[in-house]
C-alpha positions as CSV (number, residue, x, y, z in Angstrom):
1,M,-1.8,-18.0,14.4
2,G,-0.4,-15.9,17.1
3,Y,-2.7,-16.3,20.2
4,F,-0.4,-14.7,22.8
5,A,0.5,-11.0,23.3
6,Y,4.3,-11.9,23.6
7,K,6.3,-14.7,23.2
8,R,7.0,-15.3,27.0
9,L,3.3,-16.0,27.6
10,E,3.6,-18.7,25.0
11,T,6.8,-20.1,26.5
12,L,5.1,-20.1,29.9
13,Y,2.1,-21.8,28.5
14,G,4.4,-24.7,26.8
15,M,6.2,-25.2,30.0
16,L,3.0,-26.0,32.1
17,L,1.4,-28.0,29.3
18,D,4.6,-30.1,29.0
19,A,5.1,-30.5,32.6
20,G,1.8,-32.3,33.3
21,S,2.1,-31.7,36.9
22,H,2.7,-28.5,39.1
23,L,5.6,-26.2,38.6
24,S,6.4,-23.6,41.4
25,A,6.7,-20.0,40.8
26,Q,10.6,-20.1,41.9
27,K,11.2,-22.8,39.3
28,L,9.5,-20.8,36.5
29,S,11.2,-17.6,37.6
30,Q,14.6,-19.5,37.3
31,E,13.9,-21.0,33.8
32,L,12.5,-17.7,32.5
33,H,14.9,-15.4,34.1
34,I,12.1,-13.1,35.5
35,S,11.0,-12.1,39.0
36,E,8.4,-14.3,40.6
37,R,6.1,-11.0,40.7
38,T,6.4,-11.0,37.1
39,I,5.4,-14.7,36.8
40,R,2.2,-14.0,38.9
41,T,1.4,-11.2,36.6
42,D,1.9,-13.7,33.6
43,I,-0.1,-16.4,35.3
44,A,-3.0,-14.1,35.7
45,K,-2.9,-13.0,31.9
46,L,-2.6,-16.6,30.6
47,T,-5.2,-17.8,33.1
48,E,-7.8,-15.1,31.8
49,F,-6.8,-16.1,28.3
50,L,-7.3,-19.9,28.7
51,E,-10.7,-19.5,30.3
52,N,-11.9,-18.4,27.0
53,H,-10.4,-21.8,25.3
54,G,-11.7,-24.6,27.7
55,A,-9.0,-24.5,30.5
56,T,-7.6,-22.7,33.5
57,I,-4.6,-22.7,35.6
58,T,-4.7,-23.7,39.5
59,L,-2.4,-23.0,42.2
60,T,-1.7,-25.7,44.9
61,R,0.2,-24.3,47.9
62,G,3.5,-25.8,48.3
63,A,3.3,-27.3,44.8
64,G,2.8,-24.4,42.3
65,Y,0.7,-24.0,39.2
66,K,-0.8,-26.3,36.8
67,I,-3.0,-26.2,33.6
68,E,-6.5,-27.9,34.4
69,I,-8.5,-28.7,31.2
70,Q,-12.4,-28.0,31.8
71,D,-13.8,-28.3,28.4
72,P,-11.8,-30.8,26.2
73,A,-13.5,-30.1,23.0
74,A,-13.0,-26.4,23.3
75,F,-9.4,-26.9,24.4
76,Q,-8.8,-29.3,21.7
77,T,-9.9,-26.8,19.1
78,F,-7.8,-24.2,20.4
79,Q,-4.7,-26.5,20.2
80,T,-5.5,-27.5,16.6
81,E,-5.7,-23.8,15.8
82,K,-2.6,-22.8,17.7
83,N,-0.6,-25.4,16.1
84,K,-1.1,-24.3,12.4
85,P,1.5,-22.3,10.6
86,K,1.9,-18.9,12.5
87,N,1.3,-15.5,10.4
88,A,2.9,-12.5,11.3
89,D,0.1,-11.3,13.5
90,Y,2.1,-10.7,16.7
91,F,5.6,-9.1,17.5
92,D,8.8,-11.2,17.1
93,L,10.5,-10.0,20.2
94,D,13.9,-11.6,19.2
95,N,13.9,-9.0,16.2
96,P,15.1,-5.5,17.5
97,E,12.7,-3.6,15.1
98,E,9.5,-5.7,16.1
99,R,10.4,-5.4,19.8
100,V,10.7,-1.4,19.6
101,K,7.2,-1.7,17.9
102,Y,6.0,-3.7,20.8
103,E,7.4,-1.1,23.3
104,I,5.8,1.5,21.7
105,F,2.4,-0.3,21.5
106,L,2.6,-0.9,25.2
107,L,3.5,2.6,26.1
108,L,0.5,3.9,23.8
109,S,-1.8,1.6,25.3
110,S,-0.7,2.7,28.8
111,A,-2.6,5.6,30.8
112,D,0.2,5.8,33.4
113,Y,3.9,5.7,33.2
114,I,5.7,2.6,32.8
115,K,9.1,1.6,34.6
116,L,11.8,0.2,32.1
117,E,12.2,-2.6,34.7
118,D,8.6,-3.6,34.0
119,L,9.1,-3.2,30.2
120,A,12.0,-5.4,30.5
121,D,10.0,-8.1,32.3
122,T,7.3,-8.1,29.9
123,I,9.6,-8.3,26.9
124,F,12.0,-10.7,28.4
125,A,14.8,-8.5,27.9
126,S,17.5,-6.9,29.9
127,R,17.3,-3.3,31.4
128,P,20.1,-2.0,29.2
129,T,18.6,-3.6,26.1
130,I,15.3,-1.7,26.9
131,S,17.3,1.4,27.8
132,N,19.1,1.6,24.5
133,D,15.7,0.7,22.7
134,M,14.4,4.0,24.1
135,K,16.6,5.8,21.5
136,Q,14.8,4.0,18.6
137,V,11.3,4.6,20.4
138,R,11.9,8.4,20.3
139,K,13.0,8.3,16.7
140,V,9.8,6.1,15.6
141,I,7.2,8.2,17.6
142,A,8.8,11.5,16.4
143,S,7.8,10.7,12.8
144,Y,4.1,10.7,14.2
145,G,4.7,13.9,16.1
146,L,4.9,12.2,19.6
147,S,7.6,12.7,22.3
148,L,8.8,10.3,25.1
149,I,9.2,11.6,28.3
150,S,10.6,10.3,31.8
151,K,9.7,11.1,35.3
152,P,12.1,9.7,38.1
153,G,10.9,6.9,40.1
154,S,7.8,6.6,37.5
155,G,9.3,5.6,34.3
156,V,8.5,6.8,30.7
157,K,5.4,7.8,29.0
158,I,4.3,8.7,25.2
159,I,2.8,12.2,24.8
160,G,1.3,14.3,22.1
161,D,-2.1,14.8,20.5
162,E,-4.6,12.3,20.8
163,E,-5.1,12.2,17.2
164,K,-1.3,11.4,16.6
165,M,-1.6,8.7,19.1
166,R,-4.3,7.0,17.2
167,Y,-2.6,7.2,14.0
168,A,0.5,5.7,15.5
169,L,-1.6,2.9,16.8
170,T,-3.1,2.4,13.6
171,A,0.2,2.1,11.8
172,L,1.5,-0.4,14.1
173,I,-1.5,-2.7,13.8
174,A,-2.1,-2.3,10.2
175,S,1.5,-3.5,9.5
176,K,0.3,-6.7,10.7
177,N,-1.4,-9.7,8.8
178,A,-4.6,-11.3,10.3
179,L,-5.9,-8.1,11.5
180,E,-8.9,-9.6,13.6
181,S,-6.8,-12.3,15.4
182,Y,-4.2,-9.4,16.2
183,L,-6.9,-7.1,17.6
184,E,-8.1,-9.9,19.7
185,T,-4.7,-10.6,21.1
186,F,-3.6,-7.2,21.7
187,F,-6.6,-5.3,22.6
188,E,-8.1,-8.0,24.3
189,W,-11.1,-8.1,22.0
190,H,-11.2,-11.9,22.5
191,K,-13.2,-10.9,25.6
192,Q,-15.9,-9.2,23.2
193,K,-15.5,-11.3,20.1
194,D,-19.1,-11.6,19.6
195,K,-19.3,-7.7,19.7
196,L,-16.5,-7.6,17.1
197,Q,-18.2,-9.9,14.8
198,K,-21.6,-7.8,15.3
199,L,-19.6,-4.8,14.5
200,M,-18.3,-6.0,11.1
201,T,-21.7,-7.2,10.3
202,A,-23.7,-4.3,11.1
203,V,-21.2,-1.9,9.2
204,T,-21.1,-4.2,6.1
205,D,-24.8,-4.7,5.8
206,Y,-25.4,-1.0,6.3
207,F,-22.9,-0.2,3.6
208,F,-24.3,-2.9,1.3
209,A,-27.7,-1.6,1.9
210,T,-27.3,2.0,1.1
211,N,-24.7,1.2,-1.6
212,I,-21.9,2.8,0.1
213,R,-18.5,1.4,-1.3
214,F,-15.1,1.0,0.2
215,T,-12.2,-1.2,-1.2
216,D,-11.7,-4.1,1.1
217,E,-8.4,-2.7,2.3
218,A,-10.2,0.7,3.0
219,L,-12.8,-1.1,4.8
220,Q,-10.5,-3.2,6.8
221,N,-8.7,0.2,7.7
222,L,-12.1,1.9,8.7
223,L,-12.8,-0.8,11.2
224,L,-9.5,-0.8,12.5
225,H,-9.9,3.1,13.2
226,M,-13.4,2.4,14.6
227,M,-11.9,-0.2,17.0
228,I,-9.0,2.0,18.2
229,L,-11.6,4.9,18.7
230,V,-13.5,2.4,21.1
231,E,-10.4,1.4,22.7
232,R,-9.3,5.0,23.6
233,I,-12.4,6.2,24.8
234,E,-12.8,3.1,27.3
235,L,-9.3,4.2,28.4
236,G,-10.6,7.8,29.0
237,Y,-8.9,9.4,26.0
238,T,-11.1,11.7,23.7
239,L,-10.5,14.3,21.3
240,E,-11.0,17.8,22.8
241,K,-11.3,19.5,19.3
242,F,-11.4,18.1,15.8
243,E,-12.8,20.4,12.9
244,L,-13.5,19.3,9.4
245,T,-14.5,21.6,6.5
246,D,-15.9,20.4,2.9
247,V,-17.4,17.4,4.0
248,S,-20.9,16.4,2.3
249,E,-24.2,15.6,4.2
250,E,-24.1,12.3,2.9
251,E,-20.9,11.5,4.9
252,I,-22.2,13.2,7.8
253,V,-25.2,10.7,7.5
254,I,-22.9,7.9,7.3
255,A,-20.7,9.0,10.4
256,D,-23.7,9.6,12.5
257,K,-24.9,6.1,11.7
258,L,-21.6,4.4,12.3
259,A,-21.1,6.2,15.9
260,T,-24.7,5.0,16.6
261,I,-23.6,1.5,16.0
262,L,-20.5,1.8,18.3
263,E,-22.5,3.4,21.2
264,S,-24.9,0.8,21.1
265,L,-22.6,-2.3,20.9
266,F,-20.0,-0.9,23.3
267,E,-22.0,1.4,25.6
268,I,-20.0,4.4,25.3
269,D,-20.8,8.3,24.3
270,I,-19.1,9.5,21.3
271,A,-18.5,13.3,21.4
272,D,-18.7,15.6,18.3
273,A,-14.9,15.9,18.0
274,D,-14.5,12.0,18.0
275,K,-17.5,11.8,15.5
276,N,-15.5,14.1,13.1
277,Y,-12.6,12.0,13.7
278,L,-14.6,9.1,12.2
279,L,-16.2,11.3,9.6
280,L,-12.5,12.0,8.3
281,Q,-11.7,8.4,8.2
282,I,-15.0,7.9,6.0
283,A,-14.4,10.8,3.8
284,S,-10.8,9.8,3.2
285,K,-11.6,6.0,2.4
286,R,-15.0,5.8,0.5
287,I,-15.2,5.4,-3.2
288,L,-17.9,8.0,-4.6
289,N,-20.9,6.6,-6.5
290,V,-20.6,8.4,-9.6
291,E,-23.7,6.9,-11.2
292,D,-26.2,8.9,-9.2
293,K,-25.5,12.5,-11.0
294,E,-23.4,14.0,-13.8
295,I,-19.7,13.9,-13.7
296,S,-19.2,17.4,-14.0
297,E,-21.5,18.1,-10.7
298,F,-18.8,16.6,-8.5
299,D,-16.8,19.1,-6.3
300,D,-13.5,17.8,-7.6
301,Y,-14.2,17.7,-11.5
302,A,-11.9,21.0,-12.0
303,Y,-9.0,18.9,-10.6
304,I,-9.6,16.5,-13.1
305,E,-10.2,18.5,-16.0
306,G,-7.0,20.4,-15.1
307,M,-5.1,17.1,-15.2
308,L,-6.4,16.0,-18.4
309,N,-5.9,19.2,-20.0
310,R,-2.3,19.4,-18.9
311,I,-1.7,15.9,-20.4
312,E,-3.1,17.0,-23.7
313,S,-1.3,20.3,-23.9
314,H,2.1,19.0,-22.9
315,Y,2.0,15.3,-24.0
316,F,-0.9,15.4,-26.7
317,Y,-2.9,12.3,-25.5
318,H,-6.4,13.1,-25.5
319,L,-8.2,11.4,-22.7
320,Q,-11.0,14.0,-21.8
321,D,-13.4,11.8,-23.8
322,D,-12.7,8.8,-21.6
323,M,-15.7,8.7,-19.5
324,Q,-14.5,5.5,-17.6
325,L,-11.3,7.4,-16.7
326,K,-13.3,10.2,-15.5
327,K,-15.5,8.2,-13.4
328,D,-12.6,6.4,-11.7
329,L,-10.9,9.6,-11.0
330,V,-13.8,11.3,-9.7
331,A,-14.1,8.1,-7.2
332,H,-10.5,8.2,-6.3
333,I,-9.7,11.7,-6.2
334,H,-12.4,12.8,-3.7
335,S,-10.8,10.7,-0.9
336,M,-7.3,11.4,-1.9
337,L,-7.8,15.2,-1.5
338,Y,-9.0,14.6,2.0
339,R,-6.1,12.5,2.6
340,V,-3.4,14.9,1.5
341,K,-5.4,17.9,3.1
342,Y,-5.2,16.4,6.4
343,H,-1.6,14.9,6.1
344,M,-3.0,11.4,6.0
345,T,-0.7,8.6,4.5
346,V,-1.7,5.8,2.2
347,K,0.3,2.5,1.7
348,N,0.8,1.2,-1.9
349,P,2.6,-1.8,-2.1
350,M,2.7,-1.2,-5.9
351,T,4.7,2.2,-6.1
352,E,7.9,1.0,-7.0
353,H,6.5,-1.7,-9.4
354,I,4.4,1.3,-11.1
355,K,7.1,3.5,-11.5
356,R,9.2,0.8,-13.1
357,Y,7.0,-0.9,-15.4
358,Y,4.4,2.2,-16.0
359,P,6.9,5.0,-16.4
360,L,4.9,6.9,-18.9
361,A,1.8,6.7,-16.9
362,Y,3.7,7.8,-13.9
363,E,5.6,10.7,-15.6
364,I,2.6,12.5,-17.2
365,T,0.7,12.2,-13.8
366,L,3.3,13.6,-12.0
367,D,3.7,16.5,-14.3
368,A,-0.3,17.0,-14.3
369,V,-0.5,17.0,-10.6
370,E,2.5,19.3,-10.2
371,S,0.9,21.7,-12.6
372,L,-2.0,22.2,-10.3
373,K,-0.1,23.0,-7.2
374,K,-0.9,26.5,-7.4
375,D,-4.6,26.1,-6.9
376,Y,-4.2,22.7,-5.0
377,P,-1.3,23.5,-2.5
378,Y,-1.0,20.0,-1.2
379,D,1.9,17.5,-1.1
380,I,0.8,14.4,-3.0
381,N,3.4,11.9,-2.3
382,Q,4.5,9.0,-4.8
383,N,2.0,6.4,-3.3
384,E,-0.8,8.7,-4.2
385,L,0.7,9.6,-7.6
386,A,1.1,5.8,-8.2
387,Y,-2.4,5.2,-7.6
388,L,-3.3,7.9,-10.1
389,A,-1.0,6.6,-12.5
390,L,-2.9,3.2,-12.6
391,H,-6.0,5.2,-13.9
392,I,-4.0,7.2,-16.4
393,G,-2.2,4.1,-17.5
394,A,-5.4,2.0,-18.2
395,S,-7.0,5.1,-20.1
396,L,-3.8,5.1,-22.3
397,E,-4.2,1.3,-23.1
398,R,-7.6,1.9,-23.7
399,N,-7.4,4.6,-26.1
400,Y,-4.1,4.1,-27.9
401,Q,-3.2,0.6,-27.9
402,I,-6.2,-1.7,-28.0
403,S,-8.4,-3.3,-30.7
404,Y,-10.5,-6.2,-29.5
405,Y,-13.7,-8.2,-30.2
406,R,-15.9,-9.5,-27.5
407,H,-16.9,-12.9,-27.1
408,K,-16.8,-14.4,-23.6
409,S,-17.4,-12.4,-20.5
410,A,-15.4,-12.0,-17.3
411,L,-15.9,-10.6,-13.8
412,I,-13.0,-9.0,-12.1
413,V,-12.7,-9.3,-8.3
414,C,-10.3,-7.0,-6.7
415,G,-9.3,-6.4,-2.9
416,S,-6.7,-3.6,-3.6
417,G,-8.9,-0.8,-4.9
418,F,-10.4,0.1,-8.3
419,G,-7.1,1.9,-9.5
420,T,-5.4,-1.9,-9.4
421,A,-8.9,-3.3,-10.8
422,R,-8.7,-1.0,-13.9
423,I,-4.9,-1.7,-14.7
424,V,-5.9,-5.3,-14.5
425,E,-8.8,-4.8,-16.8
426,A,-6.8,-3.0,-19.2
427,K,-4.1,-5.5,-19.2
428,V,-6.3,-8.2,-19.8
429,K,-8.1,-6.6,-22.6
430,S,-4.9,-5.7,-24.3
431,A,-3.8,-9.4,-24.2
432,V,-7.1,-11.4,-24.6
433,S,-9.0,-10.5,-27.9
434,N,-12.1,-12.6,-27.1
435,L,-12.9,-11.4,-23.6
436,D,-15.2,-8.7,-22.4
437,I,-14.9,-7.4,-18.9
438,T,-18.5,-6.9,-17.7
439,K,-17.8,-5.4,-14.2
440,V,-15.2,-4.9,-11.4
441,V,-16.2,-5.8,-8.0
442,S,-14.7,-6.1,-4.4
443,I,-14.6,-9.1,-2.4
444,Q,-17.6,-7.8,-0.2
445,E,-19.7,-7.5,-3.3
446,Y,-18.6,-10.7,-4.9
447,N,-19.6,-12.7,-1.3
448,R,-23.1,-11.3,-1.9
449,F,-23.7,-12.8,-5.3
450,I,-25.7,-16.2,-5.4
451,H,-25.2,-16.8,-9.2
452,I,-22.5,-15.3,-11.5
453,E,-23.6,-14.6,-15.0
454,E,-20.0,-14.1,-16.5
455,D,-18.2,-17.0,-18.1
456,I,-15.3,-16.6,-15.9
457,I,-14.0,-14.7,-12.5
458,L,-10.6,-13.2,-12.6
459,S,-9.6,-12.3,-9.0
460,T,-6.5,-10.8,-7.5
461,V,-7.2,-12.6,-4.2
462,R,-8.3,-16.0,-3.2
463,I,-12.0,-16.4,-3.2
464,P,-14.4,-19.5,-3.2
465,E,-15.9,-20.7,-6.3
466,K,-19.5,-20.0,-7.0
467,N,-21.0,-21.3,-10.4
468,K,-18.1,-20.2,-12.6
469,P,-14.5,-20.9,-12.6
470,V,-12.1,-18.6,-10.7
471,I,-8.5,-17.7,-12.0
472,K,-6.1,-16.0,-9.6
473,I,-4.0,-13.4,-11.2
474,S,-1.5,-10.8,-9.8
475,N,-2.5,-7.2,-9.1
476,I,-0.5,-6.4,-12.2
477,P,-0.8,-9.6,-14.5
478,T,2.4,-11.1,-15.9
479,K,2.4,-12.5,-19.5
480,E,2.6,-16.1,-18.0
481,E,-0.7,-15.3,-16.4
482,L,-2.7,-13.6,-19.2
483,K,-1.6,-16.8,-21.3
484,M,-3.9,-18.8,-18.7
485,L,-7.0,-16.8,-19.5
486,G,-8.7,-18.6,-22.4
487,A,-7.8,-20.8,-25.4
488,I,-6.9,-17.9,-27.5
489,I,-4.4,-15.4,-26.1
490,Q,-3.1,-12.8,-27.9
491,E,0.5,-11.4,-26.9
492,Q,0.9,-7.6,-26.9
493,T,1.8,-6.8,-30.5
494,D,3.6,-4.0,-31.9
495,P,2.5,-3.5,-35.7
496,N,5.1,-1.1,-36.6
497,R,8.7,-1.7,-34.9
498,G,10.1,1.1,-37.2
499,F,10.1,3.2,-34.3
500,L,13.6,1.6,-33.6
501,S,15.4,2.8,-36.7
502,N,13.4,6.1,-36.8
503,F,14.1,7.2,-32.9
504,F,17.5,5.5,-32.2
505,T,20.5,6.4,-34.3
506,A,24.3,6.0,-34.1
507,D,24.7,9.6,-33.8
508,F,23.2,9.7,-30.4
509,F,24.9,6.6,-29.0
510,A,28.1,6.7,-27.3
511,R,30.1,5.3,-24.1
512,S,31.2,7.9,-21.8
513,A,33.9,8.3,-19.1
514,M,32.1,11.1,-17.2
515,T,31.5,10.7,-13.6
516,S,29.1,13.8,-13.0
517,K,25.4,13.5,-13.6
518,T,25.0,17.2,-14.3
519,A,28.0,17.1,-16.9
520,I,26.5,14.0,-18.4
521,L,23.1,15.4,-19.1
522,E,24.6,18.9,-20.3
523,E,26.7,16.8,-23.0
524,M,23.6,14.9,-24.0
525,V,21.5,17.9,-24.5
526,D,24.3,19.5,-26.2
527,S,24.5,16.7,-28.8
528,L,20.5,17.7,-29.4
529,E,21.2,21.2,-29.5
530,Q,23.9,20.9,-32.3
531,Q,21.4,19.3,-34.5
532,N,18.8,22.0,-33.8
533,I,16.5,19.2,-32.3
534,V,15.8,21.1,-29.0
535,G,15.9,24.6,-27.8
536,E,17.8,26.3,-24.8
537,E,14.8,25.5,-22.5
538,F,15.2,21.8,-22.9
539,L,18.1,21.5,-20.5
540,H,16.4,23.5,-17.8
541,S,13.2,21.3,-18.0
542,V,15.3,18.2,-17.8
543,L,17.0,19.5,-14.8
544,E,13.7,20.5,-13.0
545,R,12.2,17.1,-13.9
546,E,15.2,15.6,-11.9
547,K,14.3,17.8,-8.8
548,L,10.8,16.3,-8.5
549,G,11.8,12.6,-8.0
550,S,14.3,9.9,-9.2
551,T,14.3,9.1,-12.8
552,V,16.0,5.8,-12.3
553,L,14.0,3.1,-14.0
554,G,15.7,0.2,-12.2
555,K,18.6,-2.1,-12.8
556,G,21.0,0.7,-13.4
557,I,19.1,2.5,-16.0
558,A,18.1,6.2,-15.9
559,I,15.6,7.9,-18.2
560,P,15.9,11.6,-17.8
561,H,13.5,13.7,-19.7
562,P,11.9,17.1,-19.8
563,L,8.3,18.1,-18.3
564,G,6.4,17.7,-21.5
565,L,7.0,17.0,-25.1
566,M,9.3,19.8,-26.4
567,A,11.3,18.3,-29.0
568,K,11.1,19.2,-32.8
569,E,11.8,15.5,-33.6
570,T,11.9,12.5,-31.4
571,K,15.6,11.0,-30.7
572,I,16.7,9.0,-27.8
573,V,20.4,9.9,-26.7
574,I,22.1,6.9,-25.1
575,R,25.2,6.8,-23.0
576,I,26.7,3.7,-21.5
577,L,28.9,4.6,-18.7
578,D,32.4,3.2,-18.1
579,K,31.7,3.3,-14.4
580,P,28.5,3.5,-12.5
581,I,27.7,6.8,-11.1
582,K,25.4,8.2,-8.3
583,W,21.9,9.1,-10.0
584,D,20.1,10.0,-6.9
585,Q,20.2,9.3,-3.0
586,K,20.1,5.8,-3.1
587,Q,20.7,4.5,-6.9
588,S,23.6,4.3,-9.2
589,V,23.4,3.8,-12.8
590,R,25.7,2.5,-15.9
591,A,23.3,3.4,-18.8
592,V,21.5,6.7,-19.4
593,F,18.6,7.2,-21.8
594,L,17.8,10.8,-22.5
595,L,14.2,10.9,-23.8
596,C,13.7,13.7,-26.3
597,I,10.1,13.2,-28.0
598,S,8.2,15.3,-30.3
599,K,4.4,16.1,-30.0
600,N,4.1,14.7,-33.3
601,D,5.3,11.2,-32.1
602,Y,3.3,11.2,-28.8
603,E,1.6,7.8,-29.6
604,E,5.0,6.1,-30.5
605,A,6.2,7.2,-27.0
606,I,4.5,4.2,-25.5
607,N,6.4,1.9,-27.6
608,I,9.7,3.6,-26.5
609,Y,8.8,3.6,-22.8
610,E,7.8,-0.2,-23.4
611,L,11.3,-1.1,-24.8
612,L,13.0,0.7,-21.8
613,V,10.7,-1.2,-19.4
614,E,11.6,-4.6,-21.0
615,L,15.3,-3.6,-20.5
616,V,14.7,-3.6,-16.9
617,R,12.2,-6.4,-16.4
618,E,14.7,-8.8,-18.4
619,E,17.4,-7.4,-16.3
620,Y,19.4,-6.6,-19.3
621,G,21.5,-4.1,-17.4
622,E,24.7,-6.1,-17.3
623,K,24.4,-6.5,-21.2
624,L,24.0,-2.9,-21.6
625,S,27.0,-1.8,-19.6
626,R,29.1,-4.1,-22.0
627,L,27.9,-2.5,-25.1
628,T,30.6,-1.0,-27.2
629,D,28.8,0.5,-30.3
630,F,25.3,1.3,-31.6
631,Y,24.9,-2.0,-33.7
632,S,25.2,-4.1,-30.7
633,F,22.5,-1.9,-28.9
634,T,20.1,-2.4,-32.0
635,A,20.9,-6.3,-31.8
636,L,19.9,-6.3,-28.2
637,A,17.0,-4.1,-28.8
638,N,15.6,-6.3,-31.8
639,D,16.1,-9.4,-29.4
640,I,14.0,-8.1,-26.9
641,L,11.1,-6.8,-29.4
642,K,11.2,-10.3,-30.8
643,K,10.4,-11.7,-27.2
644,K,7.6,-9.4,-26.6
């Protein structure tokens, strides 16, 4: 665990501990290559820290500094914890990127200018290194709308809106593991550890008592924003103006309660602007309780209806009767619209995985969201889209692929949000015919349970067992994991593999020496037009889709397609390229599959996408690039289908 704010403090501590006797400031200065003034500053910080762990540092004139152990038991506990394997909960100052982050952290945490010489001493780096780092510092903080100014004789300082300062701090800290330990170290919360624990307990108890729901990640992020709010207020930084619209009375009550908790614990006053800032964090993160009223009564219901109507009209999947989907979307979209409206970002570590392995769900979600921009003119990034695609993908599996019997019951515990939980639920139901998922809960809710009624517990995070066995699975379970869930495991089946011979034909397979993406697409579409399978609007729609984002599925495979199902019959056009070509700004491809799907075959589209996903999952890219004729392709495809 990283206990020290920067590595030099840890080095200094090690030198004093190993010496066993006094070390002079001059000796330490020579060993660490810093000034004696900086040594004295570091000694003061280290002394203050050690006094919370059963030791102190004494100074003897003419001899120097020495660690004195005052509470052997407390010091031994500290030593034991310190020597455990370290998490990345502190900055690695030997890493240029991490060093720049720490420099930004120091600048954001200071009310005054900081001289580059002082930064160099603190970070144990040369003055030229720090000076060069400032170029990267400017670049990073510019992404948050902040600027770096310098003042002769005083140093440098970050300036900008207080709201943006807080978001930058949040981003720096949220990128770390072991959040609590990290805050104790860098914000000196170890001095108020009891208050930190009381805050966490008070907030979680209040949410549990009032049935206010957050995912575990969202709750952690909310607590982080609350901690930073306290830190900034204590430093004298408050928001002068911060206005919100369209917030519910319920969320205002929640914000008032949390503000009261903070004011009581930390003896601060929270003004209306800061309270509104807290209110935005709540509105953008909480999960609505959709059981309290009819789905259609929620403000965001029109957005959901628009999405589902678009999916049916352009892709012919009827999902309007899936009440589970509607409930999940209401719970998610409420907070999502706040985030995009106020330009808040959300991390989604599964975005690329979802785009690659759930391409159909992602594509129809992208199209549905784009179609609503006239009424909802917000930029919804791919991380948000991927979360929505999880819900749509789970609904597609429930409504178009699944037939199962209910025997044993299971509880799902998920720490990454209910979108992830739903896809876990759908994948498990798809593979395990004798399992009934009774409910999905967060870690917070699971910890409250005394007795588990279900037969087994499936968890995406490590949790303690109660009275039933726990099976750890990934956020997106693999086939191997699904086989572990019970005695009777059903692999995903495809009762009718005739789609291969129906939709993939020799007429639409060829190798190509072309090197232009546009030329390749035009030639592929032309082959369809010649057989009267698509109209003139098809190419335009394909090119419009390319503008919305990459259609590279992965491993050198691209799957261009139009926005919607607009073909007279379903055919997949394949071009194996002699040489890789640049398909987007980052990726090149060797194989192109143009998807031409008719509305009459919308259910079979799932099978087509699954075959393409398997090509990527099994990394057949190299084999594809060597194919010379259609029959070698069908042999490869059949081999893949047999393994499913």
